[in-house]
C-alpha positions in Angstrom: -17.1 -14.7 27.2 -14.8 -13.8 30.1 -12.0 -15.9 28.7 -12.2 -14.1 25.4 -12.0 -10.8 27.2 -8.9 -12.0 29.0 -7.2 -12.9 25.7 -8.2 -9.5 24.2 -6.7 -7.6 27.1 -3.6 -9.8 27.1 -3.1 -9.4 23.4 -3.5 -5.7 23.5 -0.7 -5.4 26.1 1.6 -7.6 24.1 0.7 -5.7 20.9 2.5 -2.6 22.1 5.9 -4.3 21.9 5.6 -6.6 18.9 5.8 -6.2 15.1 3.2 -7.1 12.5 4.1 -6.2 9.0 1.5 -6.4 6.2 1.7 -9.1 3.6 1.9 -8.6 -0.1 -0.8 -10.2 -2.4 0.3 -11.2 -5.8 -2.9 -12.3 -7.5 -4.8 -9.0 -8.2 -6.9 -7.5 -11.0 -5.8 -4.5 -13.0 -7.4 -1.2 -12.3 -9.5 1.0 -14.5 -7.5 3.9 -13.1 -4.6 2.9 -15.4 -6.8 2.9 -18.6 -5.1 1.5 -21.7 -1.8 1.4 -19.9 -3.0 -1.6 -17.9 -2.3 -3.7 -20.9 1.4 -3.1 -20.4 1.5 -4.6 -17.0 3.3 -7.9 -16.3 3.5 -10.0 -13.1 5.9 -8.5 -10.6 8.6 -10.3 -8.6 8.1 -11.7 -5.1 9.4 -8.5 -3.5 7.6 -6.0 -5.8 4.1 -5.0 -6.9 1.8 -7.7 -8.1 1.7 -6.2 -11.6 4.2 -3.7 -13.0 5.5 -2.0 -16.1 8.9 -0.3 -16.4 9.8 1.7 -19.5 13.1 0.3 -20.6 14.0 3.6 -22.2 13.4 5.7 -19.1 16.3 7.9 -18.1 15.6 8.0 -14.3 18.8 9.9 -13.3 17.7 12.8 -15.5 14.7 13.5 -13.2 15.4 15.7 -10.2 11.9 16.9 -9.4 8.5 15.4 -8.8 4.9 16.5 -9.2 2.7 14.4 -7.0 -1.0 14.7 -7.9 -3.5 14.4 -5.1 -4.2 10.8 -4.2 -7.6 9.6 -5.3 -10.0 6.8 -4.5 -11.0 4.9 -7.6 -13.6 2.2 -8.0 -15.1 0.6 -11.1 -18.3 2.1 -12.4 -21.4 0.7 -10.6 -19.3 -0.6 -7.7 -20.3 0.5 -4.2 -17.7 2.2 -1.9 -17.0 -1.1 0.0 -18.8 0.2 3.1 -16.2 2.9 3.7 -17.6 6.3 4.7 -16.6 9.4 2.6 -15.0 10.9 5.7 -12.8 7.8 6.3 -11.8 7.7 2.6 -10.8 11.3 2.7 -8.7 10.7 5.8 -7.0 7.7 4.2 -6.1 9.4 0.9 -4.9 12.5 2.7 -2.7 10.3 4.9 -1.4 8.4 1.9 -0.5 11.6 0.1 1.3 12.9 3.1 3.5 9.8 3.6 4.4 9.6 -0.1 5.3 13.3 -0.1 7.4 12.9 3.0 9.3 9.9 1.6 9.9 11.3 -1.9 11.0 14.7 -0.7 14.0 13.1 0.8 15.5 12.4 -2.6 13.8 14.7 -5.1 12.5 18.3 -5.1 8.7 18.3 -4.8 7.0 20.9 -7.2 3.5 22.1 -7.9 3.6 22.3 -11.7 4.9 20.3 -14.7 8.4 21.2 -16.1 11.7 19.8 -17.4 13.3 17.0 -15.4 10.1 16.4 -13.5 8.3 13.1 -12.8 4.5 13.2 -12.6 3.1 10.7 -10.2 -0.6 9.7 -10.0 -1.7 7.3 -7.2 -5.2 5.8 -6.6 -6.4 3.8 -3.7 -8.6 1.2 -5.3 -9.5 -1.0 -2.3 -9.7 -0.2 1.4 -11.0 -2.7 4.0 -10.7 -2.1 7.7 -10.0 -4.7 10.2 -12.1 -5.8 13.1 -9.7 -5.2 16.0 -11.2 -7.4 18.7 -11.7 -10.4 16.5 -8.3 -9.8 14.8 -6.6 -10.1 18.2 -8.6 -13.1 19.3 -8.0 -14.9 16.0 -4.2 -14.3 16.5 -4.0 -15.8 20.0 -6.8 -18.3 20.4 -6.0 -21.6 18.7 -9.5 -22.4 17.5 -10.0 -18.9 16.0 -6.5 -19.0 14.5 -7.5 -22.2 12.7 -10.5 -20.4 11.2 -8.3 -17.5 10.1 -5.8 -19.9 8.5 -8.6 -21.7 6.6 -9.8 -18.4 5.2 -6.2 -17.5 4.2 -6.0 -20.7 2.2 -9.3 -20.0 0.4 -9.1 -16.3 -0.2 -5.4 -15.3 0.3 -6.5 -13.0 3.2 -6.6 -14.0 6.9 -9.9 -13.4 8.7 -10.6 -10.0 10.3 -7.6 -8.1 9.0 -7.5 -5.0 6.9 -6.5 -4.8 3.2 -5.5 -2.1 0.7 -4.9 -2.0 -3.0 -3.4 0.8 -5.0 -2.6 1.6 -8.6 -0.1 4.2 -9.7 1.6 5.5 -12.8 4.7 7.7 -13.4 5.0 9.9 -16.4 7.3 12.6 -17.8 5.5 15.7 -16.7 6.0 17.5 -20.0 5.7 14.8 -22.7 3.3 12.5 -20.8 5.4 9.5 -21.7 4.7 6.6 -19.4 7.7 5.6 -17.4 6.3 3.1 -14.9 2.9 1.8 -13.7 1.9 -0.8 -11.1 -0.8 -2.4 -9.1 -0.1 -3.6 -5.6 -2.1 -5.0 -2.7 -1.3 -5.8 0.9 -3.3 -7.4 3.8 -2.7 -7.3 7.5 -0.3 -9.7 9.2 -1.2 -12.0 12.0 1.4 -11.0 14.5 0.5 -8.7 17.3 1.3 -5.0 17.1 -0.5 -1.6 17.8 -2.2 -1.8 14.3 -4.6 -4.4 15.9 -6.0 -1.6 18.0 -6.9 0.6 15.0 -9.4 -0.6 12.5 -7.5 1.2 9.7 -4.1 0.2 11.1 -3.4 -2.4 8.5 -4.3 0.0 5.6 -2.0 2.7 7.0 0.9 0.3 7.5 0.5 -0.8 3.9 0.6 2.8 2.8 3.8 3.4 4.8 5.3 0.3 3.3 4.6 1.4 -0.3 5.8 4.9 0.3 9.1 3.8 1.9 9.8 1.2 -0.7 8.9 3.4 -3.7 11.3 6.1 -2.5 14.1 3.5 -2.1 13.5 2.0 -5.6 13.4 5.5 -7.2 16.7 6.3 -5.4 18.2 3.1 -6.8 16.9 3.8 -10.3 18.5 7.2 -10.2 21.8 5.4 -9.3 22.4 7.4 -6.2 24.9 6.0 -3.7 23.2 7.0 -0.4 19.9 5.0 -0.8 18.7 3.7 2.5 17.4 0.2 2.2 14.1 -0.4 4.1 14.5 -2.6 7.2 12.0 -5.1 5.9 13.3 -5.3 2.3 
């Protein structure tokens, strides 16, 4: 037991100076949040969402404003809430809404009502699993535990003890309702040390930050702007 405590303390110190990006998952199920639009989804590329639809007729440069609906938590009928408290869920979706708003507002004007030249964005968090910080750290630095985590990764696509998040979103013309884009994406915690190991929701928040930053960059590129800032991990 004492040796485990030593590893935990050591890893916690190292965590403050290291980096642990989340990892994309590319075999996911479609979400009921998308309704009939889910049928339009196709597998995404290695650097994009797991499933995606892009309207080939969309005139992205014509949109200068965005209406961002409140982020919601969506689960299939009859499914439990994955052991996540209502309070935690509310904090997570509020956090996600904030980071999306902050990133998108850098390139488009954020508005509160539908109108011409306005994108309407709806986002749902469809999966949220917190990590187990102590065991996550131990399984990163202790060889025997690392082997267990690697075995689980091979079987399930998710290392042991890390957090995970899945989202679905769709973008429409705010006036006509025409679907311009839709996607489903999932990310799980990485197995390198960083401060996220000390927060049970750290992996989920890092995934949310990743999605917000990358979505803003891709929208900037779709609008053919010349000052798009490429994410450091892209």
